[in-house]
Backbone as CSV, one residue per row, in Angstrom:
resi,resn,N_x,N_y,N_z,CA_x,CA_y,CA_z,C_x,C_y,C_z
1,MET,16.159,19.153,-55.300,17.038,19.484,-56.395,17.367,18.197,-57.132
2,PRO,17.280,18.185,-58.465,17.571,16.965,-59.211,19.049,16.600,-59.134
3,THR,19.328,15.323,-59.339,20.708,14.869,-59.365,21.401,15.437,-60.594
4,ILE,22.602,15.937,-60.401,23.360,16.555,-61.500,24.533,15.660,-61.851
5,ASN,24.715,15.443,-63.139,25.886,14.747,-63.624,27.070,15.688,-63.415
6,ALA,28.033,15.298,-62.588,29.128,16.186,-62.208,30.024,16.586,-63.376
7,THR,29.883,15.952,-64.507,30.743,16.305,-65.631,30.112,17.325,-66.561
8,ARG,28.813,17.618,-66.383,28.195,18.624,-67.241,26.979,19.226,-66.578
9,LEU,26.720,20.491,-66.899,25.527,21.184,-66.433,24.793,21.720,-67.642
10,GLY,23.491,21.494,-67.697,22.669,22.065,-68.751,22.111,23.409,-68.302
11,PRO,21.424,24.112,-69.194,20.941,25.456,-68.877,19.937,25.514,-67.731
12,HIS,19.300,24.407,-67.412,18.284,24.428,-66.363,18.658,23.613,-65.129
13,ASP,19.867,23.048,-65.119,20.347,22.345,-63.932,20.676,23.372,-62.854
14,GLN,20.305,23.072,-61.623,20.536,24.013,-60.535,21.871,23.760,-59.854
15,PHE,22.465,24.845,-59.396,23.712,24.787,-58.644,23.704,25.950,-57.662
16,TRP,24.706,25.994,-56.809,24.837,27.060,-55.816,25.881,28.051,-56.287
17,LEU,25.582,29.332,-56.142,26.490,30.400,-56.549,26.844,31.220,-55.317
18,VAL,28.141,31.419,-55.108,28.633,32.234,-53.999,29.408,33.403,-54.591
19,THR,29.144,34.595,-54.066,29.865,35.797,-54.491,30.479,36.466,-53.262
20,ASP,31.342,37.444,-53.493,31.984,38.152,-52.393,30.961,38.919,-51.562
21,ALA,31.292,39.073,-50.303,30.437,39.796,-49.365,30.906,41.241,-49.229
22,THR,29.977,42.100,-48.865,30.302,43.463,-48.456,30.017,43.557,-46.969
23,LEU,30.310,44.680,-46.380,30.087,44.859,-44.952,28.620,44.669,-44.580
24,GLU,27.714,45.059,-45.482,26.284,44.976,-45.199,25.659,43.635,-45.588
25,SER,26.435,42.733,-46.161,25.899,41.473,-46.681,25.393,40.547,-45.584
26,VAL,24.342,39.810,-45.941,23.864,38.676,-45.146,23.992,37.447,-46.042
27,LEU,23.756,36.280,-45.475,23.960,35.035,-46.224,23.234,35.029,-47.569
28,ALA,21.999,35.497,-47.593,21.216,35.482,-48.837,21.806,36.386,-49.913
29,ASP,22.652,37.346,-49.532,23.288,38.223,-50.518,24.442,37.536,-51.244
30,VAL,25.073,36.589,-50.594,26.267,35.965,-51.168,26.055,34.524,-51.604
31,LEU,24.924,33.935,-51.261,24.646,32.535,-51.589,23.273,32.425,-52.234
32,THR,23.240,31.845,-53.412,21.955,31.650,-54.087,21.982,30.352,-54.881
33,ARG,20.815,29.743,-55.012,20.671,28.577,-55.890,20.160,29.109,-57.217
34,THR,20.815,28.725,-58.297,20.467,29.282,-59.600,20.725,28.251,-60.697
35,THR,20.538,28.667,-61.940,20.801,27.834,-63.120,21.748,28.598,-64.042
36,LEU,22.270,27.922,-65.030,23.127,28.602,-65.998,22.380,29.711,-66.725
37,SER,21.117,29.473,-67.035,20.316,30.501,-67.716,20.198,31.750,-66.851
38,ARG,19.897,31.559,-65.566,19.768,32.704,-64.661,21.120,33.350,-64.384
39,PHE,22.172,32.537,-64.317,23.517,33.062,-64.106,23.911,33.985,-65.260
40,ALA,23.583,33.595,-66.475,23.864,34.444,-67.638,23.143,35.785,-67.503
41,LEU,21.904,35.750,-67.031,21.154,37.000,-66.821,21.794,37.853,-65.724
42,MET,22.292,37.208,-64.688,22.969,37.945,-63.611,24.194,38.686,-64.149
43,LEU,24.939,38.016,-65.025,26.120,38.652,-65.608,25.723,39.842,-66.481
44,ARG,24.676,39.694,-67.234,24.188,40.809,-68.060,23.644,41.942,-67.191
45,GLY,23.121,41.586,-66.023,22.510,42.567,-65.134,23.488,43.288,-64.223
46,GLY,24.750,42.922,-64.273,25.720,43.663,-63.476,26.652,42.836,-62.614
47,LEU,26.375,41.556,-62.425,27.313,40.721,-61.681,28.617,40.688,-62.457
48,SER,29.724,40.923,-61.769,31.011,40.947,-62.471,31.978,39.922,-61.879
49,MET,33.019,39.647,-62.614,34.051,38.729,-62.147,34.796,39.311,-60.950
50,ASP,34.706,40.626,-60.747,35.311,41.259,-59.576,34.668,40.778,-58.279
51,GLU,33.460,40.229,-58.368,32.761,39.693,-57.199,33.108,38.215,-56.970
52,HIS,33.996,37.686,-57.789,34.491,36.311,-57.678,33.376,35.269,-57.572
53,PRO,32.445,35.265,-58.537,31.382,34.259,-58.488,31.976,32.850,-58.596
54,THR,31.518,31.981,-57.715,32.040,30.618,-57.668,30.862,29.653,-57.633
55,ILE,30.919,28.639,-58.482,29.837,27.668,-58.616,30.138,26.435,-57.767
56,PHE,29.124,25.984,-57.041,29.213,24.772,-56.219,28.057,23.853,-56.565
57,LEU,28.338,22.570,-56.616,27.274,21.581,-56.789,26.784,21.073,-55.444
58,ASP,27.629,21.194,-54.422,27.280,20.716,-53.091,26.856,21.895,-52.210
59,ARG,25.650,21.815,-51.663,25.090,22.899,-50.853,25.951,23.181,-49.622
60,ALA,26.386,22.136,-48.943,27.189,22.318,-47.730,28.491,23.052,-48.033
61,ASP,29.140,22.713,-49.138,30.371,23.406,-49.528,30.100,24.877,-49.828
62,ALA,28.978,25.149,-50.478,28.622,26.532,-50.812,28.350,27.347,-49.552
63,ILE,27.637,26.749,-48.598,27.347,27.451,-47.344,28.639,27.733,-46.575
64,GLU,29.535,26.771,-46.568,30.820,26.959,-45.891,31.594,28.118,-46.517
65,GLU,31.667,28.150,-47.836,32.385,29.215,-48.538,31.722,30.571,-48.304
66,ALA,30.408,30.613,-48.352,29.693,31.873,-48.117,29.989,32.391,-46.708
67,GLY,29.995,31.502,-45.744,30.319,31.895,-44.375,31.723,32.467,-44.262
68,LYS,32.673,31.859,-44.954,34.052,32.359,-44.951,34.127,33.757,-45.556
69,ARG,33.383,33.973,-46.644,33.411,35.292,-47.282,32.755,36.353,-46.399
70,LEU,31.682,35.989,-45.711,31.061,36.932,-44.776,32.019,37.266,-43.631
71,ALA,32.677,36.260,-43.092,33.616,36.474,-41.996,34.805,37.322,-42.457
72,ALA,35.295,37.067,-43.663,36.422,37.841,-44.187,36.041,39.299,-44.375
73,SER,34.837,39.554,-44.835,34.374,40.919,-45.013,34.306,41.645,-43.673
74,ALA,33.790,40.978,-42.658,33.707,41.574,-41.327,35.106,41.818,-40.759
75,ALA,36.017,40.870,-40.974,37.390,41.010,-40.473,38.099,42.162,-41.164
76,ASP,37.870,42.320,-42.472,38.480,43.433,-43.205,38.030,44.765,-42.625
77,PHE,36.749,44.857,-42.286,36.216,46.097,-41.714,36.832,46.359,-40.343
78,GLU,36.928,45.333,-39.519,37.468,45.499,-38.171,38.946,45.857,-38.177
79,SER,39.682,45.440,-39.205,41.117,45.708,-39.246,41.451,47.063,-39.866
80,GLU,40.464,47.741,-40.478,40.710,49.059,-41.069,40.840,50.093,-39.965
81,PRO,41.807,51.012,-40.095,41.904,52.077,-39.096,40.685,52.995,-39.162
82,ALA,40.363,53.604,-38.079,39.222,54.521,-38.037,39.541,55.734,-38.885
83,ARG,38.853,55.875,-40.000,39.129,56.979,-40.916,38.658,58.314,-40.374
84,ASP,37.519,58.327,-39.693,36.998,59.586,-39.171,37.954,60.194,-38.152
85,ALA,38.470,59.386,-37.277,39.379,59.890,-36.252,40.686,60.393,-36.855
86,ALA,41.151,59.740,-37.914,42.404,60.130,-38.547,42.295,61.436,-39.304
87,THR,41.107,61.787,-39.755,40.951,63.015,-40.560,40.602,64.224,-39.714
88,GLU,40.333,64.019,-38.411,39.951,65.159,-37.559,41.159,65.893,-37.059
């Protein structure tokens, strides 16, 4: 990956993008390396601010954040009461 000037990103400079996880998510679902041009296409294609997209220049920071979002998604599922049992 080329060195990025931390004060600006051009349309083809690469960065890491992390989005919220769902119960079925794996790391590749919430962490991707992309560019501003591709990010714009993602937004047009359905990525929304509700998924809390966050840009990272440092890969290690992005991986750490993605891991936290995956863990939070799993914890949210485990803390939900069993709906099937409650409706029977």
